[in-house]
Z-matrix of the N, CA and C atoms (Angstrom, degrees):
N
C 1 1.460
C 2 1.536 1 101.93
N 3 1.400 2 114.72 1 141.58
C 4 1.367 3 118.32 2 165.33
C 5 1.544 4 109.57 3 -79.20
N 6 1.345 5 113.89 4 141.94
C 7 1.439 6 124.53 5 171.02
C 8 1.387 7 118.66 6 -106.68
N 9 1.292 8 121.26 7 171.49
C 10 1.466 9 119.42 8 176.77
C 11 1.508 10 107.37 9 -65.85
N 12 1.332 11 114.49 10 143.85
C 13 1.518 12 118.53 11 -174.66
C 14 1.582 13 103.51 12 -102.55
N 15 1.269 14 112.68 13 159.49
C 16 1.527 15 117.24 14 175.47
C 17 1.546 16 111.16 15 113.88
N 18 1.338 17 119.39 16 160.32
C 19 1.415 18 123.72 17 -179.58
C 20 1.571 19 104.54 18 -82.62
N 21 1.440 20 108.01 19 141.14
C 22 1.419 21 119.04 20 178.40
C 23 1.483 22 106.79 21 -92.22
N 24 1.368 23 115.95 22 117.14
C 25 1.433 24 123.20 23 -174.38
C 26 1.646 25 105.97 24 -95.99
N 27 1.303 26 116.56 25 178.37
C 28 1.487 27 125.06 26 178.34
C 29 1.483 28 109.98 27 -46.32
N 30 1.249 29 121.26 28 -39.88
C 31 1.450 30 127.47 29 -177.25
C 32 1.467 31 115.49 30 -70.39
N 33 1.431 32 116.66 31 -16.61
C 34 1.372 33 121.05 32 178.40
C 35 1.476 34 110.02 33 88.06
N 36 1.305 35 120.14 34 -0.29
C 37 1.547 36 125.47 35 171.31
C 38 1.463 37 115.48 36 -67.49
N 39 1.361 38 117.23 37 147.66
C 40 1.419 39 114.89 38 165.58
C 41 1.425 40 120.52 39 -116.13
N 42 1.359 41 113.12 40 15.17
C 43 1.546 42 121.67 41 179.36
C 44 1.450 43 109.62 42 141.16
N 45 1.405 44 113.06 43 -157.77
C 46 1.429 45 125.08 44 178.28
C 47 1.421 46 112.43 45 -129.76
N 48 1.315 47 115.82 46 156.90
C 49 1.570 48 118.77 47 162.66
C 50 1.506 49 108.83 48 -118.12
N 51 1.302 50 114.84 49 154.93
C 52 1.377 51 123.29 50 178.56
C 53 1.567 52 111.45 51 -106.85
N 54 1.414 53 114.47 52 134.19
C 55 1.410 54 114.70 53 173.33
C 56 1.502 55 106.16 54 -76.21
N 57 1.361 56 119.02 55 133.32
C 58 1.438 57 118.52 56 -170.11
C 59 1.548 58 113.02 57 -99.47
N 60 1.305 59 121.20 58 -10.84
C 61 1.339 60 119.98 59 -178.56
C 62 1.533 61 116.20 60 -153.42
N 63 1.340 62 118.85 61 170.93
C 64 1.446 63 119.59 62 177.79
C 65 1.555 64 120.18 63 79.48
N 66 1.280 65 111.77 64 -159.95
C 67 1.465 66 118.12 65 178.34
C 68 1.478 67 120.04 66 -51.69
N 69 1.405 68 115.55 67 -39.11
C 70 1.378 69 125.26 68 -175.14
C 71 1.456 70 113.12 69 -103.84
N 72 1.261 71 120.56 70 19.87
C 73 1.443 72 130.25 71 -178.23
C 74 1.521 73 113.16 72 -50.08
N 75 1.232 74 116.64 73 126.60
C 76 1.497 75 123.47 74 175.37
C 77 1.612 76 108.71 75 83.07
N 78 1.265 77 117.54 76 4.22
C 79 1.503 78 117.00 77 179.89
C 80 1.511 79 104.51 78 -80.83
N 81 1.258 80 120.99 79 146.08
C 82 1.453 81 123.87 80 -178.41
C 83 1.563 82 111.38 81 -111.65
N 84 1.296 83 115.80 82 135.42
C 85 1.414 84 117.24 83 178.33
C 86 1.482 85 111.84 84 -123.30
N 87 1.325 86 117.50 85 143.34
C 88 1.426 87 121.80 86 179.56
C 89 1.556 88 114.48 87 -62.75
N 90 1.390 89 114.16 88 149.25
C 91 1.416 90 117.66 89 174.07
C 92 1.560 91 106.73 90 -122.09
N 93 1.324 92 117.11 91 126.21
C 94 1.350 93 117.95 92 -176.65
C 95 1.568 94 103.87 93 -92.06
N 96 1.360 95 117.01 94 149.85
C 97 1.501 96 125.81 95 176.31
C 98 1.415 97 110.43 96 -79.59
N 99 1.248 98 122.22 97 106.95
C 100 1.524 99 130.81 98 177.89
C 101 1.516 100 112.06 99 -136.79
N 102 1.273 101 114.73 100 141.90
C 103 1.443 102 125.97 101 179.83
C 104 1.565 103 106.05 102 -45.99
N 105 1.334 104 119.50 103 126.01
C 106 1.447 105 123.90 104 176.29
C 107 1.470 106 119.73 105 74.74
N 108 1.323 107 117.16 106 1.61
C 109 1.567 108 119.99 107 -176.03
C 110 1.510 109 107.72 108 -80.69
N 111 1.154 110 120.78 109 116.58
C 112 1.448 111 129.41 110 179.04
C 113 1.549 112 111.24 111 -122.63
N 114 1.191 113 123.13 112 86.42
C 115 1.456 114 124.48 113 176.53
C 116 1.495 115 108.17 114 -54.18
N 117 1.183 116 119.94 115 133.24
C 118 1.511 117 125.32 116 173.93
C 119 1.386 118 114.25 117 -62.92
N 120 1.419 119 120.09 118 121.82
C 121 1.531 120 121.24 119 -169.12
C 122 1.480 121 108.78 120 -64.47
N 123 1.243 122 113.53 121 157.18
C 124 1.520 123 124.18 122 -176.42
C 125 1.626 124 106.45 123 -57.97
N 126 1.326 125 118.08 124 -41.71
C 127 1.499 126 117.07 125 -179.20
C 128 1.508 127 111.56 126 -60.77
N 129 1.380 128 112.08 127 -42.23
C 130 1.399 129 115.32 128 -177.98
C 131 1.495 130 112.37 129 -68.34
N 132 1.234 131 116.71 130 -38.35
C 133 1.522 132 121.57 131 176.60
C 134 1.436 133 112.98 132 -60.37
N 135 1.423 134 112.97 133 -44.73
C 136 1.483 135 112.55 134 178.83
C 137 1.444 136 116.38 135 -66.09
N 138 1.306 137 117.14 136 -31.92
C 139 1.464 138 119.57 137 173.93
C 140 1.505 139 109.37 138 -68.11
N 141 1.233 140 119.42 139 -45.21
C 142 1.490 141 121.38 140 -173.71
C 143 1.550 142 106.27 141 -60.66
N 144 1.267 143 116.11 142 -45.02
C 145 1.569 144 116.93 143 -176.82
C 146 1.520 145 111.42 144 -75.71
N 147 1.174 146 118.16 145 -16.82
C 148 1.537 147 118.98 146 163.60
C 149 1.445 148 111.39 147 -70.27
N 150 1.267 149 120.68 148 -36.37
C 151 1.458 150 125.44 149 175.84
C 152 1.502 151 109.91 150 -69.46
N 153 1.238 152 117.92 151 -43.98
C 154 1.457 153 120.01 152 -170.63
C 155 1.514 154 110.55 153 -85.45
N 156 1.402 155 118.41 154 -26.13
C 157 1.421 156 120.86 155 -175.78
C 158 1.467 157 107.62 156 112.59
N 159 1.371 158 119.07 157 149.43
C 160 1.446 159 123.96 158 -176.14
C 161 1.581 160 112.71 159 -82.42
N 162 1.380 161 112.90 160 -20.60
C 163 1.433 162 121.97 161 -172.45
C 164 1.498 163 106.51 162 -119.23
N 165 1.451 164 114.73 163 103.96
C 166 1.514 165 123.59 164 -179.99
C 167 1.450 166 111.48 165 -100.70
N 168 1.278 167 117.17 166 19.96
C 169 1.573 168 117.04 167 -178.66
C 170 1.522 169 110.06 168 -64.25
N 171 1.360 170 108.72 169 137.13
C 172 1.471 171 115.46 170 -177.48
C 173 1.526 172 115.12 171 89.01
N 174 1.312 173 117.75 172 -1.63
C 175 1.418 174 119.40 173 -176.95
C 176 1.527 175 108.82 174 -111.39
N 177 1.446 176 108.34 175 137.05
C 178 1.540 177 111.97 176 174.63
C 179 1.528 178 108.89 177 -90.65
N 180 1.356 179 121.05 178 139.22
C 181 1.390 180 123.89 179 178.49
C 182 1.450 181 112.61 180 -122.20
N 183 1.351 182 118.40 181 154.35
C 184 1.453 183 130.71 182 -178.33
C 185 1.489 184 102.26 183 -127.17
N 186 1.390 185 115.88 184 118.33
C 187 1.466 186 119.89 185 164.02
C 188 1.486 187 108.20 186 -109.45
N 189 1.400 188 116.06 187 97.97
C 190 1.396 189 124.92 188 -165.49
C 191 1.485 190 116.95 189 -66.63
N 192 1.432 191 111.93 190 -45.80
C 193 1.385 192 119.78 191 174.58
C 194 1.467 193 109.53 192 -113.30
N 195 1.317 194 114.03 193 80.51
C 196 1.494 195 113.46 194 -162.42
C 197 1.528 196 117.38 195 -64.99
N 198 1.366 197 111.11 196 -41.82
C 199 1.465 198 111.94 197 177.23
C 200 1.455 199 117.29 198 65.98
N 201 1.389 200 124.58 199 -113.08
C 202 1.352 201 125.14 200 170.27
C 203 1.500 202 118.06 201 -82.84
N 204 1.380 203 115.67 202 -6.95
C 205 1.520 204 117.34 203 176.21
C 206 1.557 205 108.26 204 91.05
N 207 1.313 206 121.95 205 -4.92
C 208 1.370 207 126.14 206 -166.29
C 209 1.626 208 109.19 207 -51.75
N 210 1.266 209 115.95 208 -46.78
C 211 1.470 210 116.69 209 178.92
C 212 1.443 211 117.05 210 -74.56
N 213 1.210 212 116.08 211 -45.29
C 214 1.546 213 125.40 212 -177.25
C 215 1.529 214 103.62 213 -65.35
N 216 1.327 215 124.60 214 -47.03
C 217 1.520 216 119.84 215 -171.93
C 218 1.659 217 103.60 216 -72.66
N 219 1.251 218 116.38 217 -28.52
C 220 1.605 219 116.51 218 172.37
C 221 1.502 220 110.55 219 -60.45
N 222 1.276 221 116.69 220 -47.71
C 223 1.501 222 123.45 221 -178.30
C 224 1.560 223 105.58 222 -61.56
N 225 1.380 224 116.16 223 -45.51
C 226 1.455 225 112.35 224 -178.20
C 227 1.520 226 113.91 225 -67.72
N 228 1.296 227 115.74 226 -35.98
C 229 1.421 228 121.19 227 169.88
C 230 1.462 229 119.88 228 -50.29
N 231 1.377 230 112.11 229 -31.16
C 232 1.498 231 119.44 230 177.26
C 233 1.524 232 114.78 231 -100.75
N 234 1.250 233 116.33 232 20.79
C 235 1.442 234 121.05 233 167.90
C 236 1.576 235 119.46 234 102.82
N 237 1.367 236 108.59 235 -9.40
C 238 1.560 237 114.73 236 -178.16
C 239 1.533 238 107.44 237 -56.67
N 240 1.324 239 112.27 238 142.58
C 241 1.621 240 119.04 239 175.84
C 242 1.520 241 111.57 240 -161.53
N 243 1.253 242 123.72 241 130.49
C 244 1.410 243 122.29 242 -7.95
C 245 1.499 244 113.50 243 -71.92
N 246 1.214 245 121.38 244 167.39
C 247 1.538 246 129.61 245 167.82
C 248 1.552 247 105.78 246 -119.07
N 249 1.292 248 110.15 247 111.60
C 250 1.504 249 113.45 248 -176.47
C 251 1.650 250 108.29 249 -103.05
N 252 1.301 251 112.91 250 125.47
C 253 1.508 252 114.51 251 -173.25
C 254 1.478 253 104.03 252 -116.99
N 255 1.431 254 120.53 253 124.26
C 256 1.460 255 124.17 254 -177.09
C 257 1.592 256 105.92 255 -113.53
N 258 1.225 257 119.53 256 126.22
C 259 1.370 258 128.69 257 -178.43
C 260 1.460 259 114.56 258 -146.43
N 261 1.414 260 115.94 259 130.80
C 262 1.612 261 112.48 260 -178.03
C 263 1.441 262 112.69 261 -101.70
N 264 1.298 263 119.45 262 -17.67
C 265 1.574 264 120.29 263 -179.83
C 266 1.580 265 106.36 264 -74.61
N 267 1.261 266 114.54 265 127.84
C 268 1.454 267 120.96 266 -169.19
C 269 1.539 268 108.82 267 -74.11
N 270 1.249 269 117.71 268 -30.65
C 271 1.580 270 117.64 269 -176.44
C 272 1.560 271 101.91 270 -77.55
N 273 1.309 272 118.16 271 -49.81
C 274 1.455 273 116.12 272 175.10
C 275 1.584 274 115.27 273 -53.94
N 276 1.225 275 112.09 274 -35.75
C 277 1.486 276 125.41 275 -174.54
C 278 1.601 277 104.74 276 -63.08
N 279 1.313 278 112.62 277 -49.80
C 280 1.472 279 119.54 278 -174.59
C 281 1.674 280 113.37 279 -70.14
N 282 1.379 281 106.74 280 -24.64
C 283 1.455 282 114.15 281 171.76
C 284 1.559 283 117.33 282 -72.27
N 285 1.315 284 104.52 283 -38.21
C 286 1.634 285 111.02 284 172.94
C 287 1.400 286 109.43 285 -61.82
N 288 1.298 287 120.24 286 -42.96
C 289 1.455 288 121.91 287 -175.42
C 290 1.678 289 110.07 288 -62.75
N 291 1.243 290 109.60 289 -45.19
C 292 1.477 291 119.63 290 174.09
C 293 1.491 292 112.43 291 -55.64
N 294 1.346 293 118.36 292 -49.97
C 295 1.489 294 121.99 293 178.95
C 296 1.531 295 110.64 294 -60.15
N 297 1.350 296 113.63 295 -50.22
C 298 1.490 297 118.34 296 176.85
C 299 1.614 298 112.58 297 -48.85
N 300 1.311 299 113.34 298 -50.35
C 301 1.485 300 119.77 299 175.50
C 302 1.509 301 112.97 300 -57.10
N 303 1.388 302 121.74 301 -46.68
C 304 1.245 303 128.54 302 -178.67
C 305 1.554 304 111.60 303 -61.14
N 306 1.268 305 114.23 304 -46.00
C 307 1.536 306 115.95 305 171.66
C 308 1.399 307 121.45 306 -72.98
N 309 1.400 308 115.52 307 -18.14
C 310 1.447 309 118.90 308 -171.12
C 311 1.547 310 115.66 309 68.47
N 312 1.336 311 112.95 310 30.75
C 313 1.471 312 123.72 311 -174.51
C 314 1.457 313 110.59 312 -81.31
N 315 1.217 314 121.94 313 69.01
C 316 1.608 315 122.61 314 -178.05
C 317 1.553 316 108.17 315 -67.26
N 318 1.250 317 127.71 316 -12.12
C 319 1.397 318 124.96 317 178.42
C 320 1.540 319 110.54 318 -85.51
N 321 1.298 320 119.67 319 -0.56
C 322 1.415 321 126.59 320 176.54
C 323 1.594 322 111.20 321 -91.20
N 324 1.229 323 116.13 322 124.93
C 325 1.510 324 118.34 323 -172.96
C 326 1.714 325 100.14 324 -116.90
N 327 1.301 326 113.70 325 112.38
C 328 1.479 327 119.26 326 176.35
C 329 1.506 328 116.72 327 -97.14
N 330 1.238 329 118.73 328 124.86
C 331 1.435 330 127.97 329 178.41
C 332 1.459 331 115.49 330 -116.57
N 333 1.344 332 116.91 331 124.43
C 334 1.390 333 117.92 332 175.62
C 335 1.637 334 111.05 333 -94.79
N 336 1.328 335 107.76 334 124.82
C 337 1.399 336 116.81 335 177.82
C 338 1.569 337 116.09 336 159.40
N 339 1.322 338 115.68 337 -170.95
C 340 1.421 339 119.44 338 -173.93
C 341 1.547 340 109.52 339 -89.36
N 342 1.383 341 113.95 340 139.68
C 343 1.398 342 118.10 341 -176.54
C 344 1.577 343 113.06 342 -57.58
N 345 1.305 344 113.88 343 -44.27
C 346 1.612 345 114.35 344 -178.50
C 347 1.361 346 106.86 345 -67.58
N 348 1.247 347 134.36 346 -42.86
C 349 1.422 348 135.47 347 176.55
C 350 1.590 349 111.21 348 -56.79
N 351 1.320 350 116.92 349 -39.12
C 352 1.413 351 119.94 350 174.12
C 353 1.443 352 111.37 351 -62.79
N 354 1.228 353 120.18 352 -51.16
C 355 1.471 354 130.99 353 -174.87
C 356 1.616 355 104.04 354 -56.70
N 357 1.330 356 113.00 355 -41.69
C 358 1.480 357 116.03 356 -171.16
C 359 1.512 358 113.48 357 -77.70
N 360 1.433 359 116.39 358 -25.02
C 361 1.393 360 123.80 359 -167.50
C 362 1.531 361 110.01 360 -101.57
N 363 1.323 362 115.94 361 -37.95
C 364 1.554 363 116.22 362 -172.72
C 365 1.563 364 109.66 363 -90.05
N 366 1.310 365 114.39 364 159.20
C 367 1.362 366 127.30 365 -175.15
C 368 1.535 367 114.54 366 -109.76
N 369 1.288 368 115.11 367 -13.02
C 370 1.575 369 118.11 368 -174.49
C 371 1.491 370 106.23 369 -61.34
N 372 1.338 371 113.10 370 152.28
C 373 1.442 372 121.97 371 167.64
C 374 1.490 373 116.49 372 -117.10
N 375 1.290 374 120.69 373 145.21
C 376 1.457 375 125.65 374 -169.34
C 377 1.590 376 106.47 375 -119.01
N 378 1.401 377 108.17 376 159.54
C 379 1.398 378 121.41 377 174.55
C 380 1.491 379 112.95 378 -94.25
N 381 1.448 380 112.65 379 -37.82
C 382 1.468 381 122.93 380 179.69
C 383 1.514 382 110.14 381 -131.47
N 384 1.338 383 114.33 382 134.87
C 385 1.532 384 119.71 383 -179.52
C 386 1.524 385 106.98 384 -124.24
N 387 1.241 386 116.45 385 135.31
C 388 1.487 387 120.59 386 171.18
C 389 1.524 388 111.60 387 -107.83
N 390 1.426 389 113.90 388 120.98
C 391 1.391 390 115.98 389 -171.28
C 392 1.507 391 104.53 390 -125.64
N 393 1.349 392 110.76 391 106.64
C 394 1.479 393 120.82 392 -171.54
C 395 1.510 394 110.76 393 -139.96
N 396 1.363 395 121.88 394 56.02
C 397 1.369 396 125.07 395 -176.06
C 398 1.612 397 112.26 396 -76.68
N 399 1.350 398 112.60 397 152.98
C 400 1.565 399 114.38 398 -178.39
C 401 1.568 400 102.51 399 -55.07
N 402 1.358 401 105.47 400 139.46
C 403 1.510 402 116.39 401 -172.96
C 404 1.593 403 111.86 402 -55.19
N 405 1.343 404 116.48 403 -33.88
C 406 1.481 405 119.25 404 -170.10
C 407 1.631 406 111.33 405 -73.71
N 408 1.348 407 110.40 406 -14.41
C 409 1.543 408 113.55 407 178.52
C 410 1.412 409 114.63 408 -74.11
N 411 1.354 410 118.50 409 -18.53
C 412 1.530 411 121.43 410 -173.76
C 413 1.567 412 109.16 411 46.68
N 414 1.288 413 122.16 412 43.36
C 415 1.435 414 130.83 413 -172.19
C 416 1.449 415 114.92 414 -85.00
N 417 1.449 416 117.11 415 -18.82
C 418 1.483 417 116.32 416 -164.63
C 419 1.501 418 109.07 417 -65.43
N 420 1.421 419 120.27 418 -54.86
C 421 1.462 420 115.28 419 -172.05
C 422 1.487 421 112.88 420 -64.14
N 423 1.336 422 127.55 421 -34.64
C 424 1.427 423 125.04 422 178.11
C 425 1.628 424 108.44 423 -67.21
N 426 1.285 425 120.03 424 -38.10
C 427 1.291 426 122.93 425 178.13
C 428 1.542 427 114.07 426 -62.32
N 429 1.368 428 116.60 427 -44.07
C 430 1.361 429 122.89 428 178.61
C 431 1.509 430 111.04 429 -60.66
N 432 1.352 431 122.19 430 -25.24
C 433 1.373 432 122.87 431 -179.87
C 434 1.574 433 110.96 432 -79.55
N 435 1.343 434 115.57 433 -20.37
C 436 1.441 435 122.03 434 -173.61
C 437 1.481 436 109.43 435 -94.86
N 438 1.342 437 118.56 436 -26.42
C 439 1.471 438 120.68 437 -169.38
C 440 1.471 439 116.04 438 -68.89
N 441 1.293 440 126.41 439 -28.91
C 442 1.485 441 123.68 440 -170.83
C 443 1.500 442 113.80 441 -47.85
N 444 1.260 443 115.75 442 -43.20
C 445 1.478 444 119.50 443 -173.61
C 446 1.508 445 111.04 444 -73.23
N 447 1.281 446 114.75 445 -3.83
C 448 1.578 447 118.50 446 177.63
C 449 1.549 448 109.70 447 -110.80
N 450 1.383 449 118.31 448 9.76
C 451 1.489 450 122.95 449 -173.33
C 452 1.383 451 111.05 450 -109.75
N 453 1.342 452 111.57 451 145.71
C 454 1.472 453 118.48 452 169.91
C 455 1.554 454 109.16 453 -81.78
N 456 1.242 455 123.79 454 164.88
C 457 1.481 456 127.13 455 173.46
C 458 1.560 457 109.36 456 -47.97
N 459 1.333 458 117.40 457 135.99
C 460 1.427 459 123.04 458 173.76
C 461 1.563 460 110.39 459 56.72
N 462 1.303 461 120.65 460 22.78
C 463 1.392 462 118.02 461 173.52
C 464 1.565 463 117.67 462 -61.74
N 465 1.317 464 112.46 463 150.94
C 466 1.513 465 115.82 464 -176.14
C 467 1.516 466 107.48 465 -112.08
N 468 1.342 467 116.38 466 138.36
C 469 1.433 468 126.82 467 178.65
C 470 1.319 469 112.62 468 -121.06
N 471 1.348 470 121.13 469 123.95
C 472 1.353 471 127.82 470 177.15
C 473 1.538 472 110.23 471 -90.87
N 474 1.370 473 121.96 472 130.66
C 475 1.350 474 125.52 473 -175.58
C 476 1.602 475 107.34 474 -122.87
N 477 1.313 476 116.25 475 128.69
C 478 1.438 477 121.11 476 176.12
C 479 1.570 478 107.09 477 -121.28
N 480 1.264 479 116.75 478 126.84
C 481 1.493 480 120.76 479 -178.58
C 482 1.581 481 107.53 480 -145.90
N 483 1.325 482 117.18 481 -170.57
C 484 1.416 483 129.76 482 176.73
C 485 1.444 484 113.95 483 -88.42
N 486 1.547 485 114.99 484 -18.86
C 487 1.312 486 124.55 485 179.71
C 488 1.505 487 109.20 486 -151.78
N 489 1.379 488 122.89 487 153.15
C 490 1.410 489 120.61 488 175.11
C 491 1.489 490 117.08 489 -51.52
N 492 1.258 491 123.70 490 135.37
C 493 1.413 492 122.63 491 172.92
C 494 1.495 493 111.60 492 -86.08
N 495 1.372 494 111.17 493 149.53
C 496 1.477 495 115.15 494 174.58
C 497 1.610 496 112.32 495 -72.35
N 498 1.351 497 112.33 496 134.75
C 499 1.415 498 117.20 497 -173.27
C 500 1.368 499 112.99 498 -79.11
N 501 1.412 500 126.23 499 110.98
C 502 1.537 501 123.90 500 -172.73
C 503 1.420 502 112.19 501 -68.57
N 504 1.372 503 118.97 502 162.12
C 505 1.393 504 124.11 503 170.42
C 506 1.541 505 110.92 504 -49.63
N 507 1.307 506 112.31 505 146.10
C 508 1.613 507 121.25 506 178.37
C 509 1.542 508 108.78 507 69.16
N 510 1.236 509 120.53 508 17.97
C 511 1.457 510 125.18 509 166.40
C 512 1.489 511 116.27 510 -120.35
N 513 1.267 512 119.03 511 146.97
C 514 1.446 513 119.70 512 174.96
C 515 1.574 514 110.70 513 -121.49
N 516 1.328 515 117.70 514 128.73
C 517 1.399 516 122.80 515 173.04
C 518 1.479 517 109.28 516 -78.74
N 519 1.288 518 116.10 517 118.87
C 520 1.512 519 125.39 518 -177.90
C 521 1.606 520 110.64 519 -90.13
N 522 1.376 521 114.28 520 -43.42
C 523 1.442 522 118.46 521 179.18
C 524 1.444 523 111.02 522 -146.32
N 525 1.269 524 118.80 523 158.66
C 526 1.504 525 123.62 524 177.48
C 527 1.642 526 105.53 525 -149.71
N 528 1.226 527 116.41 526 137.91
C 529 1.436 528 125.07 527 171.12
C 530 1.494 529 114.05 528 -149.67
N 531 1.361 530 121.82 529 174.81
C 532 1.317 531 123.32 530 176.10
C 533 1.546 532 106.25 531 -146.58
N 534 1.485 533 115.42 532 142.68
C 535 1.413 534 118.55 533 176.32
C 536 1.620 535 102.00 534 -137.38
N 537 1.406 536 116.22 535 112.90
C 538 1.448 537 123.21 536 -179.12
C 539 1.557 538 105.07 537 59.84
N 540 1.385 539 108.45 538 -123.92
C 541 1.502 540 117.62 539 -171.27
C 542 1.530 541 111.40 540 -85.12
N 543 1.199 542 113.62 541 1.15
C 544 1.628 543 123.50 542 -169.33
C 545 1.460 544 110.40 543 -104.66
N 546 1.381 545 115.16 544 119.71
C 547 1.542 546 110.55 545 169.87
C 548 1.471 547 104.13 546 -108.34
N 549 1.202 548 121.65 547 149.22
C 550 1.517 549 129.70 548 -179.46
C 551 1.504 550 111.47 549 -141.07
N 552 1.389 551 111.78 550 136.96
C 553 1.533 552 122.46 551 177.37
C 554 1.431 553 111.70 552 -132.06
N 555 1.359 554 114.71 553 153.00
C 556 1.482 555 122.66 554 173.11
C 557 1.558 556 107.21 555 -112.51
N 558 1.312 557 119.07 556 115.00
C 559 1.408 558 120.09 557 178.46
C 560 1.494 559 111.41 558 -109.51
N 561 1.378 560 115.18 559 162.52
C 562 1.423 561 123.94 560 173.43
C 563 1.485 562 115.68 561 -125.96
N 564 1.295 563 115.19 562 129.54
C 565 1.517 564 117.98 563 179.60
C 566 1.554 565 108.32 564 -81.27
N 567 1.314 566 112.97 565 115.86
C 568 1.390 567 119.80 566 176.79
C 569 1.613 568 118.34 567 -111.33
N 570 1.305 569 113.49 568 7.28
C 571 1.466 570 116.07 569 -175.49
C 572 1.451 571 110.93 570 -99.35
N 573 1.442 572 112.31 571 -157.94
C 574 1.396 573 125.67 572 179.25
C 575 1.541 574 114.94 573 -92.23
N 576 1.279 575 119.96 574 144.92
C 577 1.412 576 118.84 575 176.47
C 578 1.545 577 105.58 576 -82.28
N 579 1.294 578 115.17 577 -173.85
C 580 1.521 579 121.89 578 -172.62
C 581 1.638 580 108.70 579 -74.45
N 582 1.295 581 118.60 580 -15.10
C 583 1.457 582 122.83 581 -178.95
C 584 1.543 583 104.32 582 -85.28
N 585 1.323 584 122.75 583 -13.27
C 586 1.432 585 118.53 584 176.70
C 587 1.582 586 111.02 585 98.28
N 588 1.381 587 115.34 586 -3.47
C 589 1.515 588 117.36 587 -176.81
C 590 1.495 589 106.57 588 -83.16
N 591 1.386 590 120.79 589 134.66
C 592 1.378 591 123.17 590 -178.62
C 593 1.516 592 109.74 591 -58.40
N 594 1.346 593 115.35 592 139.29
C 595 1.384 594 115.67 593 -176.45
C 596 1.544 595 118.45 594 -78.52
N 597 1.433 596 118.11 595 -6.67
C 598 1.433 597 120.66 596 179.27
C 599 1.549 598 109.89 597 -110.48
N 600 1.360 599 116.98 598 19.30
C 601 1.541 600 121.40 599 175.68
C 602 1.505 601 107.04 600 -88.83
């Protein structure tokens, strides 16, 4: 697994990341050194938001394993609202809150807790979901099974993993690329949600 790079100082930080586009462009956010934390590289984020589009105004986004917040803050910078970030690591959570305050990003909602519990408990639906769990958890396939009831019709889901994930039935792979040890894909939900209503209606 890729881990956060950089020297860990007394503050426990491993460096910074730069917001690469939108309202917060060029703002730098601290990244804390935590086990399994892999901020999505600039080059990958640039490609992802070329795929998604630079203007995400009117779209609700979910950053399910927020970590450094790299993906969620990029979405917020491009107009997405709300942007819900879910993170269970308390140190990473505190840094997300600090970053939100530094940016003045009131549209970002930060939730401390487990991703599976969040999906089971909450009823909100999203247009874009970022799914970038620690590689060792092997969480992508199980989460893709649980996501549909939280998705708007034709929602897009970004998946980052150490290898390409098999695309389940009722999903369409829109894009796929690789950068070093990271494989990333953009999927679209084309099926039915749990209420039985067609996802493309």
